[in-house]
C-alpha positions as CSV (number, residue, x, y, z in Angstrom):
1,M,-24.7,-25.4,-25.9
2,S,-24.6,-22.1,-23.2
3,L,-21.9,-22.3,-20.2
4,S,-23.4,-21.6,-17.0
5,H,-22.9,-19.1,-14.8
6,R,-22.0,-18.4,-11.2
7,T,-21.5,-15.4,-9.0
8,V,-18.8,-15.1,-6.8
9,R,-18.2,-12.6,-4.2
10,F,-15.0,-11.7,-2.5
11,T,-15.5,-9.2,1.2
12,L,-12.3,-7.9,3.0
13,S,-12.8,-7.6,6.5
14,P,-12.6,-4.4,7.9
15,A,-9.4,-4.8,9.7
16,L,-7.7,-6.1,7.0
17,A,-9.1,-2.9,4.4
18,A,-7.8,-0.5,7.2
19,G,-4.5,-2.3,7.4
20,Q,-3.8,-3.0,3.5
21,E,-5.7,0.1,1.9
22,W,-4.0,-0.3,-1.4
23,A,-5.6,-3.9,-1.5
24,V,-9.0,-2.2,-1.8
25,H,-7.8,-0.1,-4.8
26,A,-5.7,-2.8,-6.0
27,F,-8.4,-6.0,-5.5
28,P,-9.5,-6.2,-9.4
29,N,-6.0,-6.3,-10.5
30,V,-5.6,-9.0,-7.6
31,I,-8.2,-11.3,-9.6
32,Q,-7.0,-10.6,-12.8
33,R,-3.6,-11.5,-12.4
34,A,-5.2,-15.1,-10.7
35,T,-7.8,-15.8,-13.3
36,G,-4.7,-15.3,-15.6
37,Y,-6.6,-12.6,-17.3
38,S,-9.8,-14.7,-18.4
39,E,-12.1,-12.6,-20.0
40,R,-14.7,-15.5,-18.4
41,W,-14.5,-13.1,-15.2
42,T,-16.4,-10.0,-15.3
43,L,-16.7,-7.5,-12.5
44,V,-20.5,-6.3,-12.2
45,E,-20.5,-4.6,-8.7
46,Q,-17.9,-3.1,-6.5
47,S,-19.3,-2.0,-3.4
48,V,-18.2,-1.0,0.2
49,D,-20.9,-1.2,3.2
50,A,-22.2,2.0,4.3
51,A,-22.3,1.0,8.4
52,D,-19.1,-0.8,8.5
53,G,-16.9,0.2,5.2
54,T,-16.1,-3.3,4.1
55,P,-15.3,-3.7,0.8
56,A,-16.5,-6.4,-1.6
57,W,-16.5,-6.8,-5.4
58,R,-19.1,-9.4,-6.9
59,Y,-18.0,-11.0,-10.1
60,E,-20.0,-13.2,-12.5
61,V,-17.6,-16.3,-14.2
62,Q,-19.1,-18.2,-17.0
63,G,-18.8,-21.7,-16.4
64,L,-16.9,-23.6,-13.6
65,P,-14.0,-20.9,-12.0
66,E,-11.1,-23.1,-10.4
67,I,-12.1,-21.3,-7.0
68,D,-9.4,-22.4,-4.8
69,L,-6.8,-21.1,-7.4
70,V,-8.0,-17.9,-7.1
71,V,-8.6,-18.2,-3.4
72,D,-5.4,-19.5,-3.1
73,H,-3.9,-16.7,-5.1
74,V,-5.3,-14.0,-3.3
75,I,-4.5,-15.6,-0.1
76,H,-0.4,-15.3,-1.8
77,E,-0.5,-12.0,-2.8
78,L,-1.5,-9.8,-0.2
79,T,0.0,-10.0,2.8
80,D,-1.5,-11.1,6.3
81,V,-4.6,-12.1,5.3
82,V,-6.3,-15.2,6.1
83,L,-9.6,-16.8,4.5
84,L,-12.7,-15.9,7.6
85,S,-15.3,-17.4,5.6
86,E,-16.9,-19.1,3.0
87,E,-20.2,-20.3,1.9
88,H,-21.5,-21.8,-1.6
89,T,-24.6,-22.6,-2.8
90,V,-25.4,-24.1,-6.4
91,A,-25.3,-20.7,-8.1
92,S,-22.4,-18.5,-6.1
93,D,-19.8,-18.7,-3.7
94,A,-18.4,-15.9,-1.3
95,F,-15.1,-15.1,0.2
96,T,-14.4,-13.1,3.3
97,F,-10.7,-12.4,3.9
98,G,-9.4,-11.1,6.6
99,S,-6.3,-10.1,8.8
100,M,-4.5,-12.6,10.6
101,R,-3.7,-10.5,13.3
102,R,-6.6,-8.4,14.0
103,D,-9.4,-10.6,12.9
104,R,-7.7,-13.6,14.6
105,P,-10.6,-14.8,17.3
106,V,-9.2,-13.2,21.0
107,R,-8.0,-16.5,22.8
108,T,-9.5,-16.9,26.5
109,K,-7.6,-17.8,29.8
110,Q,-7.6,-21.6,29.9
111,A,-7.1,-23.6,32.8
112,A,-3.9,-24.3,34.0
113,A,-2.8,-27.8,32.1
114,P,-2.5,-30.3,35.0
115,D,0.7,-31.2,36.6
116,T,2.2,-34.5,35.5
117,E,1.2,-36.4,38.9
118,Q,-2.1,-35.5,38.3
119,L,-2.1,-36.8,34.9
120,I,-0.4,-40.7,36.4
121,G,-2.4,-40.9,39.5
122,G,-0.1,-39.0,42.1
123,D,1.2,-41.3,44.1
124,E,0.7,-44.4,42.9
125,R,3.5,-45.6,40.2
């Protein structure tokens, strides 16, 4: 009986890569620690998007990985990091990590909260 294979892709946002350049170079080591140096995880591709400089790593994993533990480890080990997106298919998983400070959506101005009198009906008490 052969073990199933799964593709797992990790990407760092340009803001996270710029803010934590060390993480770009150390990411394969972070994954090794996250997986307990498991031989079931094989790095098959490391790339950088030419357009925006986004670094990415693609792994082939034998069996069913405990992917949540790996993602939690990455978030714990890198500083100022959040999970921006994740995608799952039958055969693959993809995760994009970003900078908590610089990839956070910009807040839009909201209308001022109504005062207490408006909430309770004005002068009717």
